[in-house]
C-alpha positions as CSV (number, residue, x, y, z in Angstrom):
1,M,-8.7,-10.9,-32.4
2,P,-6.9,-7.6,-31.9
3,V,-7.5,-5.9,-28.5
4,H,-9.1,-2.8,-30.1
5,E,-11.6,-5.0,-32.0
6,L,-12.3,-7.1,-28.9
7,A,-13.1,-3.8,-27.0
8,R,-16.1,-3.2,-29.3
9,Y,-18.0,-5.9,-27.3
10,L,-17.2,-4.5,-23.9
11,P,-19.9,-2.3,-22.1
12,A,-17.9,0.8,-21.4
13,K,-20.4,3.6,-20.6
14,D,-19.4,5.4,-17.4
15,A,-17.2,2.4,-16.6
16,V,-13.6,1.8,-15.5
17,V,-12.1,0.0,-18.5
18,I,-8.9,-2.0,-18.3
19,S,-7.1,-3.6,-21.2
20,I,-4.1,-5.9,-20.9
21,D,-2.1,-7.2,-23.8
22,V,-1.0,-10.3,-22.0
23,K,0.9,-11.7,-25.0
24,S,3.0,-8.6,-25.2
25,L,3.6,-8.7,-21.4
26,R,4.6,-12.3,-21.7
27,S,7.2,-11.4,-24.4
28,A,8.5,-8.7,-22.1
29,G,9.0,-11.2,-19.3
30,L,6.5,-9.6,-16.9
31,L,4.3,-12.6,-16.5
32,E,7.1,-14.3,-14.7
33,A,6.4,-11.9,-11.8
34,L,2.8,-13.1,-11.8
35,A,3.8,-16.8,-11.9
36,G,5.1,-16.5,-8.4
37,S,2.2,-14.5,-7.0
38,R,-0.6,-15.6,-4.7
39,V,-2.9,-16.3,-7.7
40,T,-0.9,-19.3,-8.9
41,E,-0.5,-20.7,-5.4
42,E,-4.2,-20.8,-4.6
43,A,-5.7,-24.3,-4.5
44,D,-8.8,-23.3,-6.5
45,Y,-6.6,-22.0,-9.3
46,R,-4.3,-25.0,-9.3
47,S,-7.4,-27.2,-9.5
48,F,-8.8,-25.2,-12.4
49,V,-5.5,-25.5,-14.3
50,D,-5.3,-29.3,-13.6
51,I,-8.8,-30.0,-14.8
52,T,-9.1,-27.6,-17.8
53,G,-5.5,-27.4,-18.9
54,F,-5.9,-23.6,-19.1
55,D,-3.0,-21.5,-17.6
56,Y,-3.0,-17.7,-18.2
57,R,0.8,-17.7,-18.2
58,T,0.8,-19.6,-21.5
59,D,-2.7,-19.6,-22.9
60,L,-4.1,-16.1,-22.4
61,D,-3.3,-13.4,-25.0
62,A,-5.5,-10.4,-24.1
63,L,-7.8,-9.3,-21.3
64,L,-10.5,-6.6,-21.2
65,Y,-12.4,-5.6,-18.1
66,S,-15.1,-3.1,-17.3
67,S,-16.9,-2.2,-14.1
68,S,-19.9,0.1,-13.6
69,N,-23.0,0.2,-11.5
70,G,-22.1,-2.9,-9.7
71,N,-21.6,-5.0,-12.9
72,I,-18.3,-6.5,-14.0
73,Y,-17.7,-7.7,-17.6
74,L,-14.6,-9.5,-18.8
75,L,-13.4,-10.6,-22.2
76,A,-10.5,-13.0,-22.5
77,S,-8.8,-14.1,-25.7
78,G,-6.5,-17.1,-26.0
79,R,-6.6,-20.8,-26.3
80,F,-9.5,-22.5,-24.4
81,D,-10.8,-26.1,-24.2
82,W,-14.5,-25.1,-23.7
83,N,-15.6,-28.7,-23.0
84,A,-13.1,-28.9,-20.1
85,I,-14.1,-25.5,-18.8
86,T,-17.8,-26.3,-18.8
87,S,-17.1,-29.6,-17.1
88,Y,-15.1,-27.8,-14.4
89,A,-17.9,-25.2,-14.0
90,S,-20.6,-27.9,-13.8
91,G,-18.6,-29.5,-11.0
92,Q,-18.6,-26.2,-9.2
93,G,-22.4,-25.9,-9.4
94,A,-22.8,-24.1,-12.7
95,S,-25.8,-24.7,-15.0
96,C,-24.6,-24.9,-18.6
97,R,-26.9,-25.0,-21.7
98,Y,-26.1,-24.3,-25.3
99,A,-22.6,-23.3,-24.3
100,F,-23.9,-20.6,-21.9
101,C,-23.1,-21.2,-18.2
102,R,-24.4,-19.4,-15.1
103,M,-23.7,-20.0,-11.4
104,R,-24.1,-18.2,-8.1
105,S,-21.2,-15.9,-7.4
106,S,-19.3,-15.7,-4.1
107,Q,-20.8,-12.2,-3.8
108,A,-24.3,-12.2,-2.2
109,G,-27.0,-11.7,-4.7
110,K,-24.7,-11.9,-7.7
111,W,-24.4,-14.4,-10.6
112,L,-21.4,-15.4,-12.7
113,S,-22.3,-16.0,-16.3
114,F,-20.0,-16.9,-19.2
115,F,-20.0,-18.2,-22.8
116,P,-17.6,-18.5,-25.8
117,L,-18.0,-15.3,-27.9
118,R,-15.6,-16.8,-30.4
119,S,-13.6,-20.0,-30.5
120,N,-10.7,-18.1,-29.0
121,V,-12.7,-15.5,-26.9
122,V,-14.6,-16.1,-23.7
123,G,-17.0,-13.5,-22.1
124,F,-17.7,-13.3,-18.4
125,A,-20.0,-11.2,-16.3
126,V,-20.7,-10.8,-12.6
127,S,-24.1,-9.2,-12.0
128,S,-27.4,-9.5,-10.2
129,D,-28.7,-10.4,-13.7
130,E,-28.0,-14.1,-14.2
131,L,-27.8,-13.6,-18.0
132,A,-25.6,-10.5,-17.9
133,A,-22.9,-12.0,-20.1
134,L,-25.2,-11.9,-23.1
135,E,-24.6,-8.1,-23.1
136,L,-21.2,-9.0,-24.5
137,Q,-22.8,-10.0,-27.8
138,K,-23.5,-6.4,-28.6
139,Q,-21.0,-4.3,-30.6
140,S,-20.2,-0.6,-30.3
141,D,-18.7,1.5,-33.0
142,P,-15.2,0.6,-34.2
143,L,-12.4,2.1,-32.1
144,P,-9.2,3.4,-33.6
145,A,-6.5,0.7,-33.8
146,G,-4.2,3.0,-31.6
147,A,-6.8,3.2,-28.8
148,F,-5.4,0.0,-27.2
149,A,-1.9,-0.1,-28.7
150,D,-0.2,-0.1,-25.3
151,Q,0.6,-3.2,-23.2
152,A,-1.9,-2.1,-20.6
153,S,-4.3,0.8,-20.2
154,I,-7.0,2.0,-17.8
155,A,-9.8,4.4,-18.8
156,V,-11.4,6.2,-15.8
157,P,-14.8,8.0,-15.9
158,A,-15.4,11.4,-14.3
159,R,-17.5,9.9,-11.5
160,L,-14.3,8.6,-9.8
161,F,-12.9,12.1,-9.5
162,K,-15.7,13.2,-7.1
163,A,-15.0,13.6,-3.4
164,D,-17.6,11.0,-2.5
165,A,-16.4,8.3,-4.9
166,T,-16.3,4.9,-3.0
167,D,-14.8,2.5,-5.5
168,V,-11.3,4.0,-5.8
169,P,-8.2,2.3,-4.4
170,A,-7.0,4.0,-1.2
171,S,-3.6,4.6,-2.7
172,L,-5.0,6.5,-5.7
173,S,-8.0,8.3,-4.1
174,P,-6.0,11.5,-3.2
175,W,-4.7,11.7,-6.8
176,F,-8.1,11.1,-8.4
177,K,-9.5,14.0,-6.4
178,L,-7.0,16.3,-8.0
179,L,-8.7,15.5,-11.3
180,A,-12.0,17.0,-10.2
181,G,-13.8,18.7,-13.1
182,A,-12.2,16.5,-15.7
183,Q,-14.4,14.5,-18.1
184,S,-12.2,11.4,-18.3
185,A,-8.7,10.1,-17.9
186,R,-6.8,7.3,-19.5
187,F,-3.6,5.7,-18.2
188,A,-1.4,3.7,-20.6
189,M,1.7,1.6,-20.0
190,G,4.2,0.5,-22.5
191,M,7.9,-0.2,-23.1
192,R,10.0,2.8,-24.3
193,N,13.7,2.2,-25.0
194,G,13.8,-0.7,-22.6
195,D,12.1,1.1,-19.7
196,F,8.4,1.2,-18.7
197,E,6.5,4.4,-19.3
198,I,3.1,5.3,-17.9
199,K,1.2,8.1,-19.7
200,M,-1.9,9.8,-18.4
201,R,-4.2,11.9,-20.6
202,V,-7.0,13.8,-18.9
203,E,-9.7,15.3,-21.0
204,C,-11.4,18.5,-19.7
205,P,-14.4,20.5,-20.8
206,S,-12.3,23.7,-21.3
207,A,-8.8,25.0,-21.3
208,Q,-9.5,26.8,-18.1
209,S,-10.5,23.6,-16.3
210,S,-7.5,21.7,-17.7
211,A,-5.2,24.5,-16.4
212,S,-6.7,24.0,-12.9
213,V,-6.2,20.3,-13.1
214,A,-2.6,20.7,-14.3
215,Q,-1.9,23.2,-11.5
216,R,-3.3,20.8,-8.8
217,L,-1.3,17.9,-10.2
218,N,1.9,19.8,-10.3
219,E,1.3,21.0,-6.7
220,G,0.7,17.4,-5.6
221,L,3.9,16.3,-7.3
222,R,5.9,19.2,-5.7
223,Q,4.7,18.2,-2.3
224,L,5.7,14.6,-2.8
225,R,9.1,15.5,-4.1
226,E,9.7,17.7,-1.1
227,A,8.4,15.1,1.4
228,S,11.1,13.8,3.7
229,P,11.1,11.4,6.7
230,G,9.3,13.1,9.5
231,P,9.5,12.4,13.3
232,E,10.7,9.0,14.4
233,G,8.2,6.4,13.2
234,D,7.3,8.1,10.0
235,A,8.4,6.5,6.7
236,P,9.9,8.2,3.7
237,V,8.0,8.4,0.5
238,T,8.5,5.1,-1.4
239,G,6.8,2.8,-3.8
240,L,3.9,4.1,-5.8
241,P,3.9,7.6,-4.2
242,L,7.6,8.0,-5.0
243,M,7.0,7.0,-8.6
244,L,4.1,9.5,-8.9
245,S,6.3,12.3,-7.5
246,R,8.6,11.9,-10.5
247,G,5.9,12.7,-13.1
248,D,6.1,15.4,-15.8
249,V,2.7,17.2,-16.2
250,K,1.8,19.5,-19.1
251,Q,-1.3,21.2,-20.2
252,E,-2.3,20.8,-23.9
253,D,-5.3,23.0,-24.6
254,R,-8.3,21.2,-23.0
255,A,-6.2,18.2,-22.0
256,V,-3.6,17.5,-19.4
257,V,-0.8,15.0,-20.2
258,A,1.5,13.4,-17.7
259,T,4.4,10.9,-18.1
260,W,6.2,8.7,-15.6
261,S,9.1,6.4,-16.0
262,V,8.7,3.2,-14.0
263,N,11.1,0.6,-12.8
264,Q,10.3,-3.0,-13.5
265,G,10.1,-4.0,-9.8
266,L,7.2,-1.5,-9.2
267,V,5.4,-2.7,-12.3
268,E,5.7,-6.3,-11.1
269,S,4.3,-5.2,-7.7
270,L,1.3,-3.5,-9.4
271,L,0.5,-6.5,-11.6
272,S,0.8,-9.0,-8.8
273,G,-1.5,-7.0,-6.5
274,R,1.2,-6.1,-3.9
275,I,0.3,-2.4,-4.4
């Protein structure tokens, strides 16, 4: 099932939505970076692979994730042995009936629920509602095929641009605050002429507000570009901040569009959780 069709089943209102075309990343060789990460070294993951035969490096094709109001939803497409998965889950304390499984989450007061939406699609939910995964049976309106054409994308709602937002990664919080007043933002990553490119499109309610956002972003980039090692003990700008400093920001009517070129090492660090 194409990623843009799969996205119709994902609760997305006021949510952070992440899509990953794993099959495309595998073809680009990026999953090799993940193969050596902490994920594949953990005993629980190795046990899961040994019992179910499922390994995301070879069997996962696409992943969609949304998070809002304390609920997490996940859709995964690929090749699954559902009998092996339910057998593993039952051994971990899950209760499975009519192909629907639920079990206590490691998070206090939360449940993990999951079921096969299609023969090649599994839906998961983490919520205080032990049947939350059933929400993944509902469909929204069709999305344009180009909405998820990139290898990876993140859609961010306006609530994360507020000064009091609490669920923003520390490394991104200062940048999200620069988007105050915007209605939404979408980050997309894809290959362009052999290099990785990240594009950001910020939607604003008016041309005036988009001009303000563009001005704040350009000022932030200018400050990063001019940053230099300070007194002894201070470090120069590197990694993600350095990459952000090299962005190109433009206003397009009620939108702000920014583009960054990214080296593969930084992409690998982002995907493996080192940044």
